[in-house]
Residue frames as qw, qx, qy, qz and C-alpha x, y, z in Angstrom:
[[0.555, -0.721, -0.309, 0.276, -19.08, -8.75, 33.09],
 [0.502, -0.238, 0.095, 0.826, -16.05, -6.75, 32.10],
 [0.085, 0.480, 0.448, 0.750, -18.26, -4.77, 29.70],
 [0.398, -0.800, -0.437, -0.102, -20.46, -3.83, 32.64],
 [0.586, -0.561, -0.089, 0.577, -17.43, -2.56, 34.56],
 [0.398, 0.000, 0.312, 0.863, -16.20, -0.56, 31.58],
 [0.038, -0.430, -0.492, -0.756, -19.46, 0.95, 30.35],
 [0.490, -0.696, -0.300, -0.431, -21.47, 1.23, 33.55],
 [0.437, 0.236, -0.610, 0.617, -18.93, 2.03, 36.25],
 [0.207, -0.154, 0.453, -0.853, -21.56, 3.49, 38.56],
 [0.662, -0.158, -0.487, -0.547, -24.22, 0.92, 37.88],
 [0.755, -0.401, 0.319, -0.409, -25.82, -1.24, 40.55],
 [0.978, 0.185, -0.092, -0.010, -24.34, -4.18, 38.66],
 [0.298, 0.748, -0.522, 0.281, -20.78, -3.08, 39.45],
 [0.486, -0.492, 0.628, -0.358, -20.78, -4.98, 42.73],
 [0.908, 0.091, 0.365, -0.186, -22.11, -8.20, 41.26],
 [0.732, 0.648, -0.201, 0.067, -19.85, -7.99, 38.24],
 [0.093, 0.719, -0.624, 0.292, -16.71, -7.58, 40.35],
 [0.661, -0.312, 0.598, -0.330, -17.79, -10.37, 42.64],
 [0.926, 0.279, 0.227, -0.117, -18.38, -12.77, 39.77],
 [0.552, 0.725, -0.380, 0.157, -15.14, -11.86, 38.07],
 [0.241, -0.605, 0.689, -0.319, -13.39, -12.65, 41.37],
 [0.834, -0.043, 0.490, -0.251, -15.16, -16.04, 41.41],
 [0.829, 0.553, -0.075, -0.039, -14.09, -16.69, 37.84],
 [0.328, 0.713, -0.569, 0.247, -10.41, -16.01, 38.55],
 [0.533, -0.435, 0.640, -0.343, -10.67, -18.12, 41.72],
 [0.924, 0.176, 0.299, -0.161, -11.88, -21.07, 39.70],
 [0.701, 0.661, -0.227, 0.142, -9.03, -20.47, 37.26],
 [0.842, -0.254, -0.191, 0.436, -6.62, -20.61, 40.18],
 [0.362, 0.472, -0.077, 0.800, -5.52, -16.98, 39.93],
 [0.436, -0.636, -0.548, 0.324, -5.88, -16.00, 43.57],
 [0.297, -0.244, -0.041, 0.922, -4.18, -12.62, 43.05],
 [0.151, -0.190, -0.427, -0.871, -6.70, -11.43, 40.50],
 [0.432, -0.539, -0.709, -0.140, -9.55, -12.94, 42.44],
 [0.415, -0.515, -0.432, 0.613, -8.49, -10.96, 45.53],
 [0.132, -0.080, 0.144, 0.977, -8.25, -7.74, 43.51],
 [0.302, -0.366, -0.549, -0.688, -11.84, -8.00, 42.36],
 [0.510, -0.570, -0.632, 0.123, -13.17, -8.99, 45.78],
 [0.376, -0.369, -0.253, 0.812, -11.30, -6.00, 47.25],
 [0.031, -0.181, -0.352, -0.918, -12.93, -3.76, 44.63],
 [0.429, -0.558, -0.620, -0.348, -16.33, -4.80, 45.90],
 [0.540, -0.549, -0.471, 0.431, -15.34, -4.08, 49.48],
 [0.329, -0.305, -0.029, 0.893, -13.76, -0.70, 48.72],
 [0.043, 0.446, 0.551, 0.704, -16.40, 0.51, 46.21],
 [0.157, -0.027, 0.307, -0.938, -18.30, 3.53, 47.54],
 [0.255, -0.385, -0.851, -0.251, -21.81, 2.52, 48.61],
 [0.056, 0.130, 0.435, -0.889, -23.16, 5.44, 50.63],
 [0.531, 0.244, 0.191, -0.789, -26.90, 4.98, 50.77],
 [0.617, 0.251, -0.608, -0.433, -26.83, 1.88, 48.62],
 [0.707, -0.310, 0.487, -0.408, -28.50, -0.80, 50.70],
 [0.957, 0.260, -0.022, -0.128, -28.23, -3.45, 48.01],
 [0.445, 0.671, -0.550, 0.224, -24.38, -3.17, 48.11],
 [0.488, -0.587, 0.535, -0.362, -24.21, -4.55, 51.62],
 [0.945, -0.038, 0.302, -0.120, -24.76, -8.18, 50.74],
 [0.778, 0.566, -0.163, 0.217, -22.11, -8.03, 48.01],
 [0.048, 0.755, -0.509, 0.411, -19.59, -6.48, 50.41],
 [0.718, -0.404, 0.478, -0.305, -20.31, -9.17, 52.96],
 [0.965, 0.228, 0.131, 0.010, -19.84, -11.91, 50.39],
 [0.554, 0.707, -0.308, 0.313, -16.62, -10.40, 49.20],
 [0.282, -0.700, 0.529, -0.387, -15.34, -10.21, 52.76],
 [0.881, -0.179, 0.411, -0.153, -16.06, -13.88, 53.27],
 [0.872, 0.472, 0.017, 0.130, -14.41, -14.77, 49.93],
 [0.211, 0.808, -0.455, 0.309, -11.26, -12.80, 50.82],
 [0.496, -0.528, 0.617, -0.307, -10.91, -14.88, 53.95],
 [0.947, 0.142, 0.275, -0.085, -11.65, -18.06, 52.01],
 [0.627, 0.705, -0.282, 0.177, -8.74, -17.14, 49.75],
 [0.129, -0.698, 0.620, -0.334, -6.49, -16.94, 52.78],
 [0.804, -0.188, 0.502, -0.258, -7.77, -20.36, 53.85],
 [0.904, 0.424, 0.055, -0.001, -7.11, -21.85, 50.41],
 [0.446, 0.742, -0.392, 0.310, -3.58, -20.45, 50.54],
 [0.789, -0.231, -0.472, 0.317, -3.01, -22.06, 53.90],
 [0.147, 0.383, -0.290, 0.865, -2.59, -18.67, 55.55],
 [0.468, -0.486, -0.737, -0.033, -4.56, -19.97, 58.48],
 [0.305, -0.381, -0.439, 0.755, -3.68, -17.34, 61.12],
 [0.100, 0.100, -0.159, -0.977, -4.91, -14.53, 58.87],
 [0.416, -0.268, -0.680, -0.541, -8.01, -16.49, 57.86],
 [0.422, -0.418, -0.738, 0.320, -8.72, -17.29, 61.50],
 [0.117, -0.294, -0.257, 0.913, -8.68, -13.61, 62.37],
 [0.259, 0.008, -0.387, -0.885, -11.02, -12.79, 59.52],
 [0.484, -0.317, -0.763, -0.289, -13.50, -15.59, 60.26],
 [0.331, -0.377, -0.647, 0.574, -13.46, -14.64, 63.94],
 [0.048, 0.188, 0.048, -0.980, -14.38, -11.05, 63.10],
 [0.416, -0.123, -0.559, -0.706, -17.24, -12.16, 60.86],
 [0.494, -0.306, -0.814, 0.012, -18.52, -14.66, 63.42],
 [0.173, -0.241, -0.521, 0.800, -18.79, -11.94, 66.04],
 [0.373, 0.176, -0.042, -0.910, -21.69, -10.49, 64.06],
 [0.328, 0.165, 0.927, -0.078, -24.48, -13.12, 64.18],
 [0.464, 0.636, 0.326, -0.523, -26.82, -10.99, 62.05],
 [0.206, 0.569, -0.559, -0.567, -24.76, -11.37, 58.90],
 [0.910, 0.243, -0.038, -0.334, -25.86, -13.88, 56.27],
 [0.648, 0.511, -0.547, 0.140, -22.26, -15.11, 55.97],
 [0.396, -0.630, 0.530, -0.408, -21.81, -15.81, 59.67],
 [0.931, -0.119, 0.301, -0.170, -22.55, -19.54, 59.57],
 [0.823, 0.501, -0.153, 0.217, -20.05, -20.12, 56.73],
 [0.152, 0.749, -0.466, 0.446, -17.43, -18.21, 58.70],
 [0.646, -0.491, 0.458, -0.363, -18.11, -20.16, 61.90],
 [0.989, 0.119, 0.086, -0.030, -17.76, -23.47, 60.06],
 [0.682, 0.540, -0.282, 0.404, -14.29, -22.56, 58.80],
 [0.191, -0.743, 0.413, -0.491, -13.40, -20.96, 62.12],
 [0.837, -0.351, 0.348, -0.233, -14.02, -24.23, 63.96],
 [0.932, 0.330, -0.049, 0.144, -12.18, -26.20, 61.29],
 [0.415, 0.671, -0.380, 0.483, -9.04, -24.12, 61.71],
 [0.395, -0.655, 0.417, -0.491, -9.24, -23.91, 65.50],
 [0.930, -0.208, 0.223, -0.204, -9.69, -27.65, 65.91],
 [0.948, 0.194, 0.111, 0.227, -6.78, -28.67, 63.67],
 [0.349, 0.873, -0.237, 0.243, -4.20, -25.89, 63.26],
 [0.261, -0.737, 0.576, -0.239, -2.15, -26.70, 66.35],
 [0.782, -0.214, 0.568, -0.142, -2.61, -30.46, 66.57],
 [0.684, 0.156, 0.634, 0.324, -2.47, -31.58, 62.94],
 [0.152, 0.732, -0.101, -0.656, -1.53, -28.60, 60.75],
 [0.045, -0.273, 0.786, 0.554, -0.36, -30.73, 57.82],
 [0.182, 0.427, 0.884, 0.046, -3.75, -32.51, 57.63],
 [0.168, 0.787, 0.344, -0.484, -5.45, -29.08, 57.64],
 [0.023, 0.569, -0.460, -0.681, -3.17, -27.94, 54.75],
 [0.085, 0.017, 0.908, 0.409, -4.12, -30.96, 52.68],
 [0.163, 0.601, 0.750, -0.223, -7.79, -30.41, 53.49],
 [0.128, 0.779, 0.092, -0.607, -7.71, -26.77, 52.41],
 [0.010, 0.409, -0.664, -0.626, -5.82, -27.64, 49.23],
 [0.155, 0.278, 0.935, 0.154, -8.42, -30.33, 48.54],
 [0.183, 0.739, 0.510, -0.401, -11.15, -27.69, 48.94],
 [0.068, 0.685, -0.272, -0.672, -9.34, -25.38, 46.55],
 [0.028, -0.152, 0.857, 0.492, -8.97, -28.05, 43.88],
 [0.199, 0.449, 0.861, -0.135, -12.60, -29.04, 44.43],
 [0.240, 0.771, 0.288, -0.515, -14.00, -25.61, 43.56],
 [0.125, 0.603, -0.519, -0.592, -11.82, -25.63, 40.44],
 [0.914, 0.245, 0.056, -0.319, -13.30, -28.98, 39.43],
 [0.373, 0.559, -0.738, 0.066, -9.85, -30.56, 39.62],
 [0.865, -0.339, 0.013, -0.371, -11.34, -33.67, 41.12],
 [0.898, 0.110, -0.340, 0.257, -8.33, -36.01, 40.82],
 [0.317, 0.430, -0.426, 0.730, -6.10, -33.53, 42.60],
 [0.499, -0.481, 0.181, -0.697, -8.77, -32.90, 45.23],
 [0.949, -0.189, -0.188, -0.165, -9.19, -36.64, 45.90],
 [0.722, 0.249, -0.424, 0.487, -5.44, -36.96, 46.37],
 [0.025, 0.461, -0.382, 0.800, -5.30, -34.09, 48.90],
 [0.705, -0.406, 0.062, -0.578, -8.30, -35.39, 50.86],
 [0.948, -0.057, -0.308, 0.057, -6.72, -38.83, 51.04],
 [0.487, 0.332, -0.454, 0.668, -3.46, -37.34, 52.35],
 [0.337, -0.482, 0.256, -0.767, -5.50, -35.45, 54.95],
 [0.894, -0.266, -0.106, -0.345, -7.25, -38.67, 56.01],
 [0.835, 0.164, -0.425, 0.310, -3.94, -40.52, 56.24],
 [0.285, 0.332, -0.441, 0.784, -2.69, -37.93, 58.72],
 [0.294, -0.185, 0.367, -0.863, -5.85, -37.64, 60.76],
 [0.411, -0.161, -0.846, -0.298, -7.75, -40.95, 60.79],
 [0.328, -0.432, -0.767, 0.344, -8.95, -40.54, 64.36],
 [0.021, -0.323, -0.209, 0.923, -9.94, -36.89, 64.03],
 [0.443, 0.643, 0.492, -0.384, -13.14, -35.31, 62.73],
 [0.255, 0.726, -0.336, -0.544, -11.29, -33.69, 59.85],
 [0.139, -0.226, 0.921, 0.286, -10.34, -37.17, 58.61],
 [0.334, 0.455, 0.817, -0.120, -13.99, -38.14, 58.35],
 [0.277, 0.794, 0.113, -0.530, -14.72, -34.82, 56.74],
 [0.038, 0.551, -0.654, -0.517, -12.12, -35.59, 54.11],
 [0.217, 0.114, 0.956, 0.160, -13.77, -38.94, 53.38],
 [0.326, 0.674, 0.559, -0.357, -17.15, -37.22, 53.03],
 [0.210, 0.751, -0.245, -0.576, -15.63, -34.83, 50.52],
 [0.094, -0.274, 0.879, 0.379, -14.25, -37.82, 48.58],
 [0.299, 0.399, 0.861, -0.098, -17.69, -39.36, 48.51],
 [0.299, 0.777, 0.225, -0.506, -19.17, -36.09, 47.20],
 [0.106, 0.618, -0.549, -0.553, -16.61, -35.98, 44.40],
 [0.185, 0.002, 0.959, 0.214, -17.32, -39.58, 43.38],
 [0.337, 0.629, 0.640, -0.285, -20.97, -38.56, 43.12],
 [0.218, 0.784, -0.151, -0.562, -19.97, -35.63, 40.89],
 [0.063, 0.443, -0.795, -0.410, -18.04, -38.14, 38.72],
 [0.826, 0.057, -0.165, -0.537, -21.08, -40.44, 38.70],
 [0.457, 0.223, -0.845, 0.164, -19.05, -43.16, 40.44],
 [0.636, -0.494, -0.040, -0.592, -21.94, -44.04, 42.67],
 [0.915, -0.197, -0.344, 0.081, -20.60, -47.34, 44.01],
 [0.549, 0.206, -0.372, 0.719, -17.39, -45.65, 45.15],
 [0.211, -0.487, 0.129, -0.838, -19.34, -42.84, 46.82],
 [0.796, -0.415, -0.133, -0.420, -21.52, -45.32, 48.70],
 [0.842, 0.018, -0.429, 0.327, -18.54, -47.51, 49.64],
 [0.265, 0.346, -0.379, 0.817, -16.95, -44.59, 51.46],
 [0.491, -0.444, 0.085, -0.745, -20.09, -43.81, 53.37],
 [0.923, -0.231, -0.281, -0.127, -20.42, -47.47, 54.42],
 [0.668, 0.201, -0.442, 0.564, -16.74, -47.41, 55.50],
 [0.058, -0.440, 0.307, -0.842, -17.41, -44.38, 57.73],
 [0.750, -0.392, -0.092, -0.525, -20.40, -46.08, 59.36],
 [0.937, -0.101, -0.315, 0.109, -18.29, -49.11, 60.23],
 [0.668, 0.160, -0.312, 0.656, -15.00, -47.54, 61.16],
 [0.083, 0.149, -0.268, 0.948, -16.22, -44.31, 62.77],
 [0.292, -0.554, -0.759, -0.178, -19.51, -45.13, 64.54],
 [0.320, -0.706, -0.400, 0.489, -19.03, -42.20, 66.95],
 [0.314, 0.183, 0.254, 0.896, -18.39, -39.57, 64.28],
 [0.108, 0.462, 0.359, -0.804, -20.10, -36.25, 64.93],
 [0.368, 0.351, -0.339, -0.792, -21.27, -36.34, 61.28],
 [0.172, 0.046, 0.981, 0.077, -22.82, -39.79, 61.32],
 [0.406, 0.592, 0.536, -0.444, -26.33, -38.34, 60.84],
 [0.342, 0.704, -0.290, -0.551, -25.09, -36.69, 57.63],
 [0.037, -0.303, 0.914, 0.268, -23.60, -39.98, 56.51],
 [0.307, 0.332, 0.879, -0.148, -26.93, -41.76, 56.87],
 [0.388, 0.728, 0.236, -0.514, -28.75, -38.92, 55.11],
 [0.215, 0.619, -0.565, -0.501, -26.32, -38.96, 52.18],
 [0.145, -0.076, 0.979, 0.120, -26.61, -42.75, 52.01],
 [0.385, 0.512, 0.683, -0.351, -30.40, -42.44, 51.96],
 [0.370, 0.739, -0.070, -0.559, -30.28, -39.98, 49.11],
 [0.086, 0.432, -0.806, -0.395, -28.05, -42.22, 47.05],
 [0.211, 0.164, 0.963, -0.033, -30.37, -45.20, 47.51],
 [0.346, 0.651, 0.488, -0.466, -33.36, -43.00, 46.78],
 [0.343, 0.805, -0.093, -0.475, -32.10, -41.01, 43.82],
 [0.153, 0.591, -0.722, -0.327, -29.48, -43.22, 42.21],
 [0.015, 0.092, -0.995, -0.045, -30.72, -46.74, 42.90],
 [0.584, -0.208, -0.275, -0.734, -34.44, -46.15, 43.36],
 [0.515, -0.119, -0.824, 0.203, -34.21, -48.44, 46.38],
 [0.398, -0.656, -0.101, -0.633, -36.97, -47.19, 48.69],
 [0.847, -0.462, -0.263, 0.013, -36.39, -49.71, 51.45],
 [0.708, -0.046, -0.192, 0.678, -32.68, -48.94, 51.86],
 [0.086, 0.509, 0.033, 0.856, -33.39, -45.21, 51.57],
 [0.581, -0.646, -0.174, -0.464, -36.07, -45.35, 54.29],
 [0.862, -0.319, -0.275, 0.281, -33.80, -47.50, 56.50],
 [0.529, 0.146, -0.152, 0.822, -31.07, -44.85, 56.38],
 [0.169, -0.553, -0.074, -0.813, -33.43, -41.98, 57.01],
 [0.748, -0.545, -0.307, -0.223, -34.99, -43.92, 59.93],
 [0.735, -0.084, -0.352, 0.573, -31.55, -44.22, 61.52],
 [0.135, 0.354, -0.114, 0.919, -31.48, -40.43, 61.85],
 [0.527, -0.528, -0.193, -0.637, -34.90, -40.38, 63.50],
 [0.874, -0.403, -0.268, -0.040, -34.07, -43.10, 66.02],
 [0.803, -0.144, -0.184, 0.548, -30.40, -42.51, 66.72],
 [0.328, 0.035, -0.030, 0.944, -29.96, -38.75, 66.27],
 [0.048, -0.758, -0.649, 0.039, -33.07, -37.03, 67.67],
 [0.165, -0.826, -0.076, 0.533, -31.30, -33.69, 67.93],
 [0.490, 0.033, 0.518, 0.700, -29.98, -33.77, 64.37],
 [0.212, 0.496, -0.036, -0.841, -30.70, -30.77, 62.17],
 [0.243, 0.149, -0.770, -0.571, -31.62, -33.35, 59.52],
 [0.243, 0.222, 0.866, -0.377, -34.58, -34.74, 61.48],
 [0.482, 0.554, 0.286, -0.616, -37.30, -32.81, 59.59],
 [0.406, 0.533, -0.552, -0.496, -35.79, -33.48, 56.19],
 [0.039, 0.160, -0.986, -0.015, -35.45, -37.17, 57.00],
 [0.348, 0.325, 0.737, -0.480, -39.03, -37.39, 58.24],
 [0.514, 0.602, -0.005, -0.610, -40.31, -35.73, 55.07],
 [0.255, 0.436, -0.791, -0.345, -38.20, -38.04, 52.92],
 [0.133, 0.051, 0.976, -0.167, -39.73, -41.08, 54.62],
 [0.448, 0.491, 0.480, -0.573, -43.26, -39.72, 54.15],
 [0.452, 0.604, -0.321, -0.572, -42.63, -39.11, 50.47],
 [0.164, 0.317, -0.917, -0.178, -41.13, -42.54, 49.92],
 [0.177, 0.199, 0.921, -0.284, -44.05, -44.21, 51.68],
 [0.091, -0.382, -0.622, -0.677, -46.55, -42.14, 49.80],
 [0.162, -0.539, -0.649, 0.512, -48.05, -40.62, 52.92],
 [0.118, 0.741, 0.424, 0.508, -50.49, -37.82, 52.16],
 [0.369, -0.918, -0.095, -0.111, -50.00, -36.01, 55.49]]
């Protein structure tokens, strides 16, 4: 990628190369260098270059994600708010998700939010042990809040990455029992269904979890996926 930047400074690839170099330094934990490459994408001249727009949008989102990872929440909030005001952008949904996360927790439980953002930062660096620790600290400070359940879901995802399937499933079962009114309960059942389907080849348990979404969460965005999963597992042709 650096060769592209050096030898083809006016190439179409300049935007993608700078963006990917930013991602690389982000994974390495060098937020300063990551920011410099993202800013290069944003500031690069693109008059008449329609393809550059998506790269500039991505870089803008990533700059604000950097602020989030660094716990600079007020700055990140301003950036995510600006992005969310333009519903036509491809990055808007990602910005809105983080916008709500910060708005819901910054004033009431800021320490929990800090641990959650640090967990996210470790997660993207594949520092799973550190991420698990931060998510647990977040949960300890926010057991009755949505962010606490979100932290548990992140822990379950990491255990899946580590192929510790029983641990991942245990957390999901814990959420079902302890947080039956969680706003993400449909997601919990869907993730549980996928584990039974893909890891244990247990069709009955998988179908049972997907069915919970159809019967208990009729407005869930996972309805269609769950219905298709059930059809596939039952071998339905239609």
